[in-house]
Structure formats: C-alpha cells, structure tokens
C-alpha positions in Angstrom: 4.6 10.1 -14.6 2.9 10.7 -17.8 4.1 7.3 -19.5 4.5 4.3 -17.3 7.7 2.7 -17.5 8.2 -1.0 -18.0 7.8 -2.6 -14.7 10.2 -4.9 -13.2 9.5 -8.7 -13.2 6.7 -9.6 -11.0 5.4 -6.2 -10.5 2.3 -4.7 -11.7 1.2 -1.1 -12.2 -2.5 -0.1 -11.7 -3.1 3.6 -12.8 -6.4 5.1 -11.6 -6.4 6.9 -15.1 -8.9 10.1 -14.8 -6.4 13.0 -14.6 -9.0 15.3 -16.1 -10.9 15.0 -12.7 -7.6 14.9 -10.3 -8.1 10.8 -10.4 -11.6 11.3 -8.6 -13.1 7.8 -9.1 -16.5 7.2 -10.3 -18.6 3.8 -10.6 -16.6 2.7 -13.7 -13.2 3.4 -12.4 -13.9 1.9 -9.4 -15.0 -1.4 -10.9 -12.1 -1.3 -13.1 -9.6 -0.8 -9.9 -11.4 -3.8 -8.3 -11.0 -6.1 -11.3 -7.5 -5.1 -12.1 -6.4 -5.4 -8.7 -8.2 -8.8 -8.2 -6.4 -10.2 -11.5 -3.3 -9.0 -9.8 -3.7 -10.9 -6.8 -4.7 -14.2 -8.8 -1.9 -14.0 -11.2 0.9 -16.5 -9.9 3.6 -14.3 -12.0 3.1 -11.3 -10.2 4.0 -10.4 -6.7 3.8 -6.7 -5.9 1.1 -4.2 -7.3 2.0 -0.2 -7.6 -1.3 2.0 -7.6 -0.7 5.2 -9.0 -2.3 8.5 -10.5 -0.4 11.1 -12.3 1.9 14.1 -11.7 -0.8 16.3 -10.2 -2.9 14.0 -8.1 -2.8 10.3 -6.8 -6.5 10.4 -6.0 -8.9 13.2 -4.9 -11.5 10.7 -3.7 -15.1 9.7 -5.1 -16.4 11.7 -8.0 -19.4 13.5 -6.6 -20.9 14.1 -9.7 -20.8 10.1 -10.5 -20.8 8.7 -7.0 -19.3 5.2 -7.0 -22.0 2.8 -5.9 -21.6 0.9 -2.6 -20.4 -2.4 -3.0 -19.0 -5.1 -0.6 -15.5 -4.8 -1.8 -15.7 -0.9 -1.0 -17.2 2.1 -2.8 -13.7 2.9 -4.3 -13.2 -0.5 -5.7 -11.1 -2.8 -3.6 -10.8 -0.9 -0.2 -12.7 -3.7 1.9 -10.6 -6.4 0.3 -7.5 -7.9 1.8 -5.3 -9.1 -0.9 -2.5 -11.7 -0.5 0.3 -9.7 -1.9 1.7 -6.3 -1.2 0.3 -2.9 -2.7 2.5 0.2 -2.8 0.8 3.7 -3.3 3.1 5.9 -5.7 1.7 9.5 -4.9 2.0 12.8 -6.4 0.2 15.9 -5.8 -3.4 15.6 -4.2 -4.0 12.6 -2.2 -7.1 13.6 -0.3 -10.6 12.5 0.8 -11.2 8.9 -0.6 -7.6 9.3 -1.9 -6.0 9.1 1.4 -8.4 6.2 2.4 -7.2 4.3 -0.9 -3.5 5.1 0.0 -4.2 3.7 3.5 -5.4 0.4 2.1 -2.1 0.0 0.3 0.7 -1.7 2.2 3.4 1.1 1.8 3.4 4.6 0.4 5.9 6.5 -1.7 5.3 10.2 -2.0 6.8 13.4 -3.8 7.8 16.1 -1.3 5.0 18.2 -2.6 2.2 15.8 -2.1 -0.7 16.8 -0.2 -2.9 14.6 2.3 -6.1 15.1 4.2 -9.8 14.3 4.8 -11.0 17.1 2.7 -14.3 15.5 2.3 -15.1 17.1 6.1 -16.1 20.3 4.5 -18.5 18.8 2.3 -20.3 16.4 5.0 -19.3 13.2 3.3 -18.2 10.6 5.5 -15.1 8.3 5.4 -16.3 4.9 4.1 -13.3 3.4 2.5 -11.8 2.0 5.6 -10.1 5.2 6.8 -11.6 5.4 10.3 -10.0 2.1 10.9 -6.7 2.3 9.0 -5.6 5.9 9.8 -5.6 5.3 13.7 -3.5 2.0 12.8 -0.9 3.7 10.8 -0.6 7.3 12.3 -1.9 6.7 15.9 -5.3 7.7 17.2 -4.5 11.2 18.0 -3.2 12.2 14.6 -5.7 10.1 12.9 -8.5 12.1 14.5 -7.0 15.5 13.9 -6.7 14.8 10.5 -10.4 13.2 10.2 -12.0 15.8 12.6 -10.5 18.9 10.6 -10.3 17.9 7.4 -7.0 19.9 7.1 -4.5 19.7 4.3 -1.5 17.5 5.5 2.0 18.3 3.8 4.0 15.2 2.6 6.8 16.1 5.1 4.1 15.7 8.1 2.8 12.7 6.5 6.1 11.0 6.7 7.0 12.4 10.1 3.6 10.7 11.0 4.7 7.5 9.8 1.8 7.5 6.7 4.5 8.2 4.1 6.8 5.4 4.0 9.1 7.0 1.6 9.6 10.7 0.6 11.2 11.6 -2.5 11.7 14.4 -4.9 8.6 15.5 -7.0 8.2 13.5 -10.1 10.1 10.4 -8.7 7.6 8.7 -6.9 6.4 6.1 -9.5 10.2 5.2 -10.3 10.8 4.9 -6.5 7.7 2.8 -5.9 8.8 0.5 -8.7 12.1 0.1 -7.3 10.8 -0.7 -3.8 8.2 -3.3 -5.1 11.1 -4.8 -7.3 13.2 -5.0 -4.1 10.2 -6.8 -2.2 9.3 -9.1 -5.3 13.0 -10.5 -5.1 12.7 -11.5 -1.5 11.9 -15.2 -0.6 8.3 -15.1 -1.3 6.7 -17.6 1.0 8.3 -16.0 3.8 7.0 -12.4 2.8 3.6 -13.7 2.2 3.4 -15.5 5.3 5.0 -12.6 7.7 2.6 -9.8 5.7 -0.4 -12.1 6.4 0.7 -12.5 10.2 1.0 -8.9 10.6 -2.5 -8.3 9.3 -4.3 -11.3 11.0 -2.6 -10.3 14.3 -4.0 -7.0 14.3 -7.5 -8.2 15.4 -6.2 -11.0 17.9 -5.1 -10.9 21.8 -1.4 -11.6 22.5 -1.7 -15.1 23.0 -3.3 -15.8 19.7 -1.8 -13.3 17.6 1.6 -15.2 18.8 -0.1 -18.7 18.1 -1.1 -17.3 14.8 2.3 -16.4 14.0 3.9 -19.5 15.0 1.5 -21.1 12.5 2.7 -18.8 9.7 6.3 -19.4 10.8 6.2 -23.2 10.7 4.4 -23.0 7.3 7.8 -21.1 6.1 10.1 -23.6 7.9 8.7 -26.6 6.6 8.1 -25.0 2.9 10.6 -26.0 0.0 13.2 -23.4 0.0 13.7 -22.5 3.9 16.7 -25.1 4.0 18.4 -23.6 1.1 18.0 -20.1 2.4 19.7 -21.1 5.9 22.4 -22.9 3.8 23.0 -19.5 2.1 23.1 -17.9 5.4 25.4 -20.1 6.8 27.8 -20.0 3.7 27.7 -16.1 3.8 29.0 -16.2 7.3 31.8 -18.5 6.9 32.8 -16.7 4.0 32.8 -13.5 6.0 34.7 -15.2 9.0 37.5 -16.6 6.6 37.9 -13.0 5.1 38.4 -11.6 8.4 35.3 -9.5 8.4 33.5 -9.9 12.0 
C-alpha cells in the first residue's frame, strides 16, 4: 500500500498520510481530510471514495500531541458530515481510538486479516467524540458496542468481521486493492438508484416505521420517474427473455 494505484473511473482515493504517527490525525490533517472529502462529494465525475492509511495503520485516532480542534464537521475532519456518496475504508494494521470512529463513519470497511480495532483511548480517559457512540451500536449492536467502548480492548479483524463491522476480510496488504475493486463495482451500478437507496437507509434510521416507509417511497418514486429507469427495466426484461429462449430457467 506504499503507492496508491491508479483508481478506477469515478473512484477517489483519500490517504490520511501520517505514517510516522500511525496516521494519527492532527489539526492540519483533519482540515485536509475534510476538504478532500467535501471536494469529492461535490465532483460530479466521482462516485465512490476510498479512505486509507498505510501498511501499518489505518488511523490511530487523534494525535494527542497536536489535538485537532473541535469543529462542527467533527474533530477528525468529516465525522459529523453526511456525504451524498459512499465512502469505503481500506484498513491495514491499527484502526483504533478515533480511527475506529472514522472507519465507522465510512459506509463499508475492507480490512486485512491482521488489522486491529478498538477504542484504545479508554485507557487515557479520552472520550469518543467522532460519532462512535452513535454509529458503533448501529453497526455491531448495542451489546458488542458497549463491550468495545467500555473495555477499550483490542478487537482482532476476524472478530470485527463476525460482528459485522468489517465488510470484507482480505489477505494482509490487499485491503486497498480490494476496496478499489469494491468501489469500482458500486460506481458502475445505476447511480440514481444507488444514491437514493443509500439516502433512504440513512434517513430512515431516525424515523418510525411509517415515516421511514413513506420516506423510502419518496426516494423510490424519484428513481422510478428518473431518466434511465425504463431503460433498466427493459434490459432486465430482455435478459429474462434471452434466458427463457436458451432454456435457462
């Protein structure tokens, strides 16, 4: 992961870029991550971002020697923002303290087999302040989230995958390549449908059932009446007809 390969079309790579500090985030880095991800979200040619560190660490959290300042968008940069497009975390090595909060902010997480997760800031009396207390219970469930948060123990990648935090577990050294492949796959999907379904998921988290279903209906209708929907249905119908004619049912 020392060199970033050329990303596929429509995919942006954002690297934390402080390997000498296990990618701990200082004030300048927090601002840069914020700015790069905002620029990605505003770029109509980019669809999916991959956030990564290096071979030894995704992110060790906030740099306690140069604490990022509190900001409305989140101390680590983007963690109180809701982007309109997916972000995938590519994790090797340490993903701890604020790093696990930053990974939880991402939509999906691809991790090397030796990656280590955990709220290690517990031992220093540093609170979770980049969305971890909100997002971790949603991703892994209340019981597991409280275990991780209250004990501050190290969580192996295999356990994080079993808990649903890690989306894809891959051989060490391949997390970035696997994340880029996943990003390319998502970027190639019918985009209006991808963005509306994603928005419906996030917006529905704070709603009751009736409101969530009504909101889903609004997003669904926006897709159905958008350009390209009829073409997609026609492609499906043609593929089914071809399979039927070939005797593949």
